[in-house]
VOPA-860829 format. One record per residue: y, z, x of N, C-alpha, C in turn. Coordinates in steps of 0.1 Angstrom, whole numbers, plus 5000, padded with zeros to 4 digits. Atoms other than C-alpha are relative to their C-alpha. Layout:
% VOPA-860829
YZXYZXYZX;...
% end
This chain:
% VOPA-860829
499649975016176795042351498649984993;501250025007173995082327500349894986;499650105011173994772300499250064990;500649965012172994842265498949894997;501150105004169894682247500549874994;499650135007170094342233500650024987;499250005011172594312205499349994988;500550025014171494342167500950024990;499349965010172994352135499050004989;500950005011171494442101500550124990;499549895009171594712074499450135005;500549864997171095072081499150054993;501149955008167995242072499750155004;500249874998168495592083501050084992;498749935007170795862071499450124991;500549915007170496122045500449964985;499850055014170096072006500750114994;499249905007171996261981499350144996;500749885005169396501970499750105013;500249924988169096622008501550075004;498849984993172796662013500450134996;499649865002173497021997499150085009;500949914989170497172016500649995012;499550024987171697032047501450055002;498549934998175397142042499750175002;500349864999174097502036499150035013;500549954987171797492066500849995013;498950024988174697362089500850144999;498949895002176797672077499250135003;500549884997174197942080498949995012;500749994988172497842111498749965002;501550034999169197702103499849865002;500250155003169797332104499349965015;500650044987168497322142498450004998;501549995001165097402129499449864997;500450145004164797042115500649885007;499250114995167496832126499949985015;500050044986167796682160501549965006;498450044997170996582181499749935010;500350084989171496332209501650015006;498650014994174396312234500549885000;499350125002176596042225500449925014;499450054991177895992259498949995013;500650004987176096102291498749955001;501450075000172695962282500049875003;499750144996174195622285501249995012;499150024990176195702315501549984996;498649995004179395772298500550135003;499449884996181996032305500450104990;499549935010182896162271499150124998;500949895000181596502259499850044984;500249985015180496462223498449984997;501350025005177096522207499849984985;500250045015175796372172498850074996;501249955007173396532148499249884996;500850095006170396322139499150074990;500849945010167996342111498950065004;501349934996164996472130500250005013;500049984987164296592165499349875005;500850104993162296252171501149884999;498850115002165696052165500149945014;499750054988166495812192501550015003;498750004996169895752209500849944992;499150065009173095632191499749854998;500350135002171995272196498849984994;501650015003168295332183499949894988;500150095012168995132150499949855004;500150144996169294812169498749965005;501550044994165794852183498950024987;500849995013164294892146499550134996;500449875005163795262143500650034987;499749975012164095412110500750154997;499449865000165495762121501249995009;499049984992168795812134501250094997;499049895000172195982130500250064986;500149945010172696212103501349964991;499050055006174996002080500050034984;500049975012176096092046501449994992;498850005008178996042018499850064988;498949944992180396292010499450075013;500449964985180196442046499350145000;500849895000177796732055500750115010;499549914989179796862087501350114994;498849935004182597122085501449914998;498850095003185796962070501350095005;498849964997189397012076500450134994;499449895007189997282050499250125003;501049884996186897492061500550045015;499649974985188197482098501450075000;498649925002191697592087499850144996;500349865005190197902069499250065011;500849944987187997982100500750055010;499349964988190697992123501550074996;498949935004193398162101501249914999;498750105001195697852095500349984988;499750025014195497852056501650024997;498649985003198898002055500950005013;499250024988200097932089501349915000;498950074999203597762094499449865006;500450144994203197372104501249915003;499150074998205597192122499549845003;500650124998205496812127500349975016;499850034983204796782165499249895001;500850124995203096512183498950025010;501550014992199296492195499849885006;500550114993198196252221498750025004;501250004996194496202225499849885010;500350114990193495982256498449984998;501450065000190095782252499949875005;500250134995188495492266499649914991;500550125006188195152250500849994987;499450055012189494972219499250054990;500649965013189095072183501049954989;499050065007190894832161499750074985;500249955014189495002129500550164999;499849885001190695352137501050064989;498949975009193795372116499250004985;500750015013191595272083499050135000;500949895000188995542095500650114998;499249865003191395812098500650024986;499650005014192695742065498850044989;501249965008189195772050499650165002;500349844996188796122068501050084993;498949925006192196252057500050004984;500150005011191696132024498950094992;501149935003188296302020500250165000;499649875000190096632027501350054996;498649995006193296582007501150025011;499149994989195196562039501349874998;499150125003198596372040499649885006;500350134992198596002049500550005014;499450014987199095932085499649885006;500150134998199695562091501149955009;499050084993201595332113501349984992;499050055008203695232083501150134998;499249895002204895592078500550075012;499349964990205595652113499150125007;501049894995202595932117499149955010;501150044992199995722136500549875011;499850124992200295492166498850005011;500750034989197895332190500749935012;499550074988198795212225499250035012;500849974986197395192262500850105007;499649884992198095442287501350005008;498750014995201295282299500949994991;499249995010202595282266500249864993;500150135006201994922257499149974988;500950045011199994732231498650075000;501349974998196594872225498949895004;501050104994193594692241499249934988;500850075009191794412223498550045002;501449974998188094452217499349955012;500650034987185894422247499049874994;501050105001183594102251499050025008;501249964992180194132265499250114995;500849925005177094312255500350145004;500049864995177594632277501250054997;499049945004181094672271500350014984;500149965014180794642234499150134996;500849895001177894882237500950135003;499349904996180195122255501250034989;499049985009183095082229499450074988;500749955012180795152199499650155002;500149854999179895482215501150075003;498749964997183195562229500750024986;499350005011184495502194499650154991;500349855007182695842182500850095006;498949914994184696022207501349994994;498550025005187995882195500050034988;499849975014187295932159500050144998;499849864997186396282168501250085001;498749964995189596332185501050004988;499150015012191696212156499950064991;500649905011189796382131500350145002;499749854996189996732148501550025001;498649975000193596692155500749994988;499649995013194196612119499850124992;500349895006192296912108500950125006;499249894995194297142130501450004997;498550015002197697002123500349884990;500050145012197796772090501449945000;498750045003201496742094500549925015;499850044987201396642130499949835002;500250124995202096292144498949975010;501250034990198996122163500149875007;499950114994198995902190498649995007;501250024992195695752203500549915010;499550064989196195642237498949955008;501350074994193595392254500250005014;500150054987192595362289498849905000;501150095004190295082297498850044999;501449945004186795092284499150025012;500649974987185395082321500150135005;499749864994186895422328499050094992;500949895005184495572302498749995004;501450014995181395462322499950095014;500349954986179995652353500249875010;500050114992180395442383500350035016;499949954986181395442421501250094999;499049894997183795692436501449924997;498750085001186595402436500250004985;500050015013185895342399500550154992;499649855005185995732391501550035003;498749964995189195762410501249924993;499250095009190795472390500150064987;499849965013189895612358500850144998;499249875000191295972367501449955001;498650065000194495782377500749954987;499550045013194695622343500350094990;499749885010194195932323501150095004;498949934997196696112345501449934998;498950085005199195832339500350014988;499949975014198595872304500750114995;499349875004199496222303501550005005;498550024998202896132320500549914990;499450095010203395852295500250104988;500049905013202696122268501250095001;499049914999205296352281501449924999;499050095003207796052281500449964987;499950035015207095992245500550134992;499649875009207996372235498750064996;501049945005204496482230500050155003;500549864996203596852225498650045004;501449964993199996832234499349875002;501050104996197596612249498350045000;501349965000193796612245499349905008;500950084993191296472270498550054999;501349945004187696512259499049915009;500950084990186196332291499950125013;500149924987184896492323499449925012;500450074988184696362359499950105011;500349914990183596512391501250025008;498849954992186196712412499949965014;499850014984187496632448501250015003;498549984996190596642467500849914993;499150115007191796322450500450044986;499749965012191596482416500550104997;499549885002192496812421501550045007;498849974991195596782445500849895001;499250104998198296542455500749934989;499250085009199596272432499350034985;500849965014196996352402500450144997;499649865002197896712404501450004994;498450005003201496622401500249944985;500050065014201096392371499450094990;500649925010198996652353500650145000;499149905002201696922357501349964991;498950055010203996872327500450134991;499749865007205697212318500649944986;499650045016206497212280499249934991;501150085006203497002271498750055003;501349964998200197142265499149895005;500950094998197196952282498750084998;501349955004193797052268498949905005;501150104994190496922282498850094998;501349955004186796992272499450065012;500749944987184797252294498949955005;501350084998181697022292499150064991;500849995011178597022272498650065007;501549994991175897122300499850155004;500149844996176397532301500750015014;499349974988177197692332499849905012;500050114991178097452360500350075015;499949934985178297712391501549955005;498750044997181197572412500249845002;500150135001180797212401500949964987;499150025011183597212376500449864997;499450165002184796872360501450004998;498750035002188096732359500349944988;499049924995190396762344500250164995;499949865004189597102328500150095012;499849914988189397242364501250025006;498750004994193097202370500650144995;499349885004195297512369501049964989;499050035011197697322346499549944987;500850045011195097232319499350124994;500649905007193897452291498549944999;501350035000189997462294499450034986;500749965014188197442258498650025000;501449945000185097622255499549974986;500550035013182797622225499350114993;500849925009181097812198499149954991;500750045014178597802170500750104989;499149955010180497862138498950014987;501049995013178498022107500850064991;499549925012179498122073499550134998;500649865001179098492069501050094990;499249945011180198642035500350165004;499949874997179798992051501150035009;498849984990182598922077501150004996;498549975005185999012072500849864996;499550135001187098652076499249884992;500950085008184098502060499349915008;500650074990182798342093499650115011;500449934986181098462126499749895009;500250104991180798292158499350075013;500649964987178498312190500449915010;499650114989179098122223498749904998;500850115002177697792219499049995016;500950014988174697742247500249895009;499550124991176197422260501349995005;498650014998179797522263499950015017;499750004984180897472302500850115002;499349914992181897732324499750005013;500250004985182197792361501350035009;498949974991184597802391500549885006;499550114991186797562409500250025011;499949904989186497692442501149945011;498950054990189297462460501450034993;498849955007191897592434500350144997;499849865004193597912427499950014986;500149995015193698062391500849914994;499050085010194997872362501150074998;498849945003198497932354499950104991;500049905010198798272338498750075000;501249935000195198362344500150125009;500249864993194998742354498950015011;501149954993193298872382498450044996;501149965007190899032360499049904995;500950145005189498672349499849955013;500450074989189698502380499250065012;500849934990187998762401498549974998;501250075002184898622383499849885008;500350104991185298332406500650035014;499549984986186398502438501449985001;498750034999189998452429500749844997;499850145002189598072421500249994984;499850045014190197892388498650024993;501249965008187698032362500149944987;500050045012186797842331498950064990;498750065005187197842302500950084996;498849925003190397972286500050044985;500149985015189897942246499249914996;501150075004187397812224500349964984;500050005013186697672190498649934997;501150055002183697532173499549885006;500550124990181497292195498449984998;501450005004177797352184499849864991;500250125011176697002169499050054988;500749935012174297222148500750074989;499149955008177197372133501349905000;499150124999179297042137500949984991;498850055008182196882122499749874994;500150155006182496582100500949915005;499250124992183696272116499849884992;500150145008184395922100500249905012;500150124988183495602124499449904994;500650135005183095252111500049915011;500050104991183495082145498749995008;501350054996180394892153499949865006;499850134995181094582174498649955007;501350054994177694592191498949974989;501250025010175094662164500549954987;499750045012177194562134499650104988;500749915010175894882116500850125001;499149895001178795122109499450134997;500449885003178195492108500450064986;499449935010180495622083500150155004;499949854998180596002080498950065008;501049944991178496172108500450145005;499749874997178196522121500050015015;499850014985179496562157500550155007;499849884992179896852183500549965013;499550014986180596912219501250065001;498649914996183497072236501149884997;499250105005184896722226500950034988;499549965011185596892193501050105001;499249884998187197192205501349955005;498750064991189697022229501149954991;498850055008191796812203500050094987;499649915011191497082176501050115007;499149924992192997322202501549935003;498850084998195697062211500649994986;499350005013196497042175500850124996;499149885003197397402173501150035010;498949974992199497392203501249914993;498950085006201497102184500450054988;499449935013201497292153500850125001;499249874997202997612167501449975004;498550024994206697652174500149945013;499950084988207697442202500350125011;499749904988207597652236500149925011;499850074988209097492265499550065013;500649924988207597762288498549965003;501250044998204197612283499749945010;500650084990202197512312498750065004;501349984997198397512316499850124988;500649905010196797822295501050145000;499349874997199698062301500350094991;499849935011200398152267498950054994;501349945004196798202261499750125005;500249874991196698472287501050104997;498949885003199998622276499950064984;500149975014199098652240499150124996;500749875002197898992226498549964994;501450035004194199032217499749994985;500050045013194999002181500149874995;499950155001195698632187498549945000;501250054998191898582191499050074991;501349955007188498622173499150025014;501049974988186598782203498649954998;501450025002183198632207499250085012;500949904989180798882223498549995000;501450035002177398742215499749845004;500350134995175698442232500149975015;500050044986175198272266499749865003;500150144999175197932281499149985013;500850024988172798002311498750074998;501249915001170298272300500650145003;499249865000171398652294499450065015;500049944986171698802330499749915010;500450074988170998502349501149975009;498750024992174598462362500050125012;500149884989173998802380499049995008;501150014991170698722393500449885009;499750094990172498422411501150025008;498849964993175198612426501349994993;498550055008177998542398500050154992;499749915009179598782376499349964986;500350045013177798802342500749954990;499250055010180598722321500649855003;499650134998180998392337498849904991;501150065007177698292315499850064987;500349925013177298572289501450044992;499049975008179598632262500150165001;499749854997181598982266501150044992;499049955006184099192250501349955010;499050064991187399012263499749875004;500350144994187298702285498649985005;501450044992184098522294499949865000;500050124998183198192307499749904987;500250125012181798002275501050004991;498950005011184598112251501250045004;498549974998187698212272500250134995;499549875006189598492254499549984985;500550025015187798362220500549904994;499750125008188698152194501350034992;498649975006192298132176499950084988;499849905011193198392150501449964994;498750055004196298182136500549925012;499350084990198698032161500850095012;499349914992199898352180499549965017;500450054986197998202213500849905006;499450134996200097902215501550004999;498550025000203598012210500750145007;499649864997203598372226501149995012;
% end
């Protein structure tokens, strides 16, 4: 395990001032923010398993614990927020006039987060979403077995982990809220140690905890589950007991495709499973000349690849799985994930540094996974759902087809002996974005 630096507390000196905010908001939406801003991998740089990336004020910014080391440049924090908000995401994906049922979304993540309910309230208030609290029955926190949530960790490295992992959890509940404002949200926790890289035994324990959480979610009557974490695949993760726990007909299970681009045949669990919807990612731009007012290209970090020990995902046609010689091909469907066109997230949990972020800009396929899970829960309930079957059964009108962009380099997949559409956007299905991004709710109820 990697321990964090020495703990420190103090006043934040980084962030964005009011005079900069409007120009940064505009730059994020028109695709020019990458010229000046930086980004940092919230998770894997520190040997954590989540799939989130945070925008920083400059390309010289350090990692998310940098302020404890005295640096004055850090995450792009600002109130009011800079990133895409709930109303904009609803407009971009055809949800403004879509029906909305009171479904239940479970997001599973690692570690305690005692300020999550109040943080969620601030996010929802900023976008005029209805209150979602424990008191009104909308919000719950629990452990993966259904019991009381975990207490905050003690000890520097565990507190350090929880502070970083809280960014992931805040992203999950905020994106679930944006996708389905009327849905109930359950934040389900596995032990904080499960969020760290570790031995094979530790990894298998973490996978078992997540899979058990999925079964608990089904027992609670959830409509959809989101897992924004990635673990290496092997016989233990892909077959036997784990595969059985991860097969829950009538409940959608969505997971991040990864943030490292094309992964060859080294797909990560659980998005590699046949019964899980793999969430790819795009860059989202405001474009007044486009019919819907937005355009998208494949995000260069969106995960894609093959799971060579498993057959096609449930419902995945041969025309798609042939890209992986008949095996499971990822991803299935996408939403915004590029941190340079990232979403607004509110996170105040800072047990390690004592310096809360507030509103930040976050991306990664950790953003697309809970957003898509929210759409599954928002759509009319479909007991026949298993894996991405409804995504592949839906008509082409259910998607915004993404035909520009690559996650490996144009033509590189072919040069490596694979089909180009595993890496390069194309008409119809492609690896980085699947069938495309949602145009309303058709893909989740067909």
